[in-house]
Structure formats: structure tokens, C-alpha cells
C-alpha positions, 0 to 999 in steps of 0.5 A: 476510824479515828475518835476522841479520847476524853475520859476513861468511863466511856472506853471499854476496860478491854481497850484500856487494858490493851492500851496498857499492854501496848504501853508496857511493850513500848516502855520495854523497847520491845515493839516489833520494828516492822510494827513501828514502821507501820505506825509511822504516818504523815499525820499532823497533830495540833497542840492547844494547851490553854493551861500550863504544862511540862510533863504532859505536853512534852511527853505527848510531843515526844510520843507524837514524834516517835510515831512519825507525826508532825506537830503544830504547837499553839503558843498562847502568848503569840496567838489570837487568844491575846486578841480575845479569841475564845478557846472554842473558836481556836479549836474549830479554826485548828480543825478547819486547817485540815489537821488530823487531831488536837491534843488539848488542855483546858479549864472546865469552861470548855465542854470537850464532850460536846465539842468532840461531836461538833469538831471534825477531828479527834480531841485528846484530853491532856488535862480538862479542868477538874474533870479528868486527866485520863492519860495520867491515870493510865500511866500511873496504873502502868507504873503500878503494874510494873512495880507490883508485877500486875497484882493490882486487885486488892491493893489499897491506894490513898489520895492525899491532899487537894482531891476535890480540885484534882483532875488526876483523882477524877480519872483514877476514880473512873478506873481503879475500882474496875481494876479491883483496887480499894481507894482512900482519901486523906484531905481537908474536909472542904477538899474531899469529894462531895459524894465519897461513894466507894471511898474510904475517908481518913482524917489522920495521916498516920492512919491513912498511911498504915492502911494503904499500899500506895500513897498518892500525893496530889498537888495543892491546886492554888489556881483552882481556888485563888481566893484561899491562897492568901489565907493558906497556912502552908506550915499547918497543911504540911504538918497534917497532910504533907508526906515526909520520909519520917511519917512514911517510915513510922506509919508504913515503911512498905508503902509506895509513893506517887505524885503527878507533878509538879511538886510543891516541896514543903507544902505537900511533899518532902523533897528527900522522898524523891531519892527514896526507892519507894518513890515512883515519880520519875518512873511515872514521868518515863511511862508518860511517853509510852502511854501517850504513844499508845493512846495516840495509836489507839485514837487513830486506829493504828493497833 
């Protein structure tokens, strides 16, 4: 039976671990061809992205294609959104067309939890305002499992930057403690979580880097706080919270580096880090396809 996929806290850890196991198998191209054939079906999946996306949207489309699904892509610029139709009405209309599921990205105004109980097809969260981005958290965990040989318990990960506006961080906070990781936060005071339960708070970049095994840099979410953009001092921010090769080498040469993208170079991240072997950004992107293929299979009960 198909069901929605909106967050990580409502899904049993055993199911999440199974998704990660299937993702790993897919990523190694070891999935049994017979199983792969059985997964294929004429399902029709709609993509409703009310916010911009590159990696998530394309990797979901590629995952859907690999499973043999047909895709319907809602193009906002040519849709009735431009005539004033609400995203909520758009989702109900897509479901009424007889599709099998909707991959949706939206802001916080839509209540996907409530809608999932009202709409007749599964909703798959591809980024929900500040609330969560579950497939990103899963692909990040898969990447760490591959790099650390599944030794996640006891690892220390510090999230650097615009934590309070980050849906990626929100989903990680639902998942990582369950897997035995310790979580730290390095952010301007106004960008820290309001209730930092079970989180280690840092004010100094070098101290945060010395503590962690993984430095997870977050994008500054300018679209979530436009009123601050004109007053934003990018040079000062980068000096305090930007990750540079020099800072990493001095504070913790063994720390791994992650970023969910897109990257604001010179604001939160130094471009030359992308070529460093400790940087896992492109491995994260690669694993996005595998995880989303596994999640779609999970949603439709196909493994």
C-alpha cells in the first residue's frame, strides 16, 4: 500500500535503515536484475516544485526514470499558478488526474501533513520550507556510511551557518541522534535553534572544527530572510563562519566536509575545498539518485 513520505521522525528506524541498505545496493550497481525488472511499472509521478531546485528535482526525476515511471513536470511559469491558483489547489487537481504520487517542494505555508490525509495519492517531501528535507538527510547518512565504513555511532557532526532556516538541518536533527551521532551547531546567535536540546553550541569556528569529525556547511537562506539581505556583511560572515581550506587544515586536518548545495562561494564555503579529498559534496549528489530511487520504492511498497 502506498503512503506519503514527509519526515523522518514518523518512520520506524528499521525502515530508514532498510532504505539506506537498498540505497547502498543501488549505488554500487549490485541490484539483482530480476528485482530491478520487478520494480518497473507504468506508474505516473507528478513533480510540483513551487520552489527552485536543481539536485533534488533532477535526481528524483532520474530515480523515477530508472524505476520505469512516467513523469509529469509542473512548470510554474506556464501553469495556473501565474493566474492565482494556490499550490494546495494545484496538488488536489494533480491528484484528481489519476496519477500515482506527487513529489512536492514548497514553503512553510503548505501543511503537507494535513494535505497527505486529504489527498488521494502519496506526497513525497522534496523540501518543505524550513520544516524538513528527509531525502537529503538520508543521502548524507548514506555518504557518511560509505566513507566511515558504517561506523556512525559516536561520530561528531557540526552544522555551520544558517541552521534555524535550514530544512536540511531540521531533518538531520530528527535522525542523527537515533544513529548515535553527536551534533554541534556553529551559527550566529539569531540563526541558532530556539531550543538547542541535545545540541552542542559553538561560537568559535576553530573550536567547532577541532571538536567535529564532520563539518556540515549550510547555505545562507537569503530567501527566508530577505529583510536582512541588504544589511548582510558577507565578508564579516565569511571570516567568522565560512569554511576555508586554511581553517580546516589548522583546526582539524582529518575532518570531512559536506554541503547540501547550492554553494555560495566566498560567503559560506571556499571554492577550492571542492577539490579536496575530504570534501564529500559530489558523493552526496551522486547518492541522491540512489536514495530517492529507494524512497520511491519504499513509498509504493516495492521492496
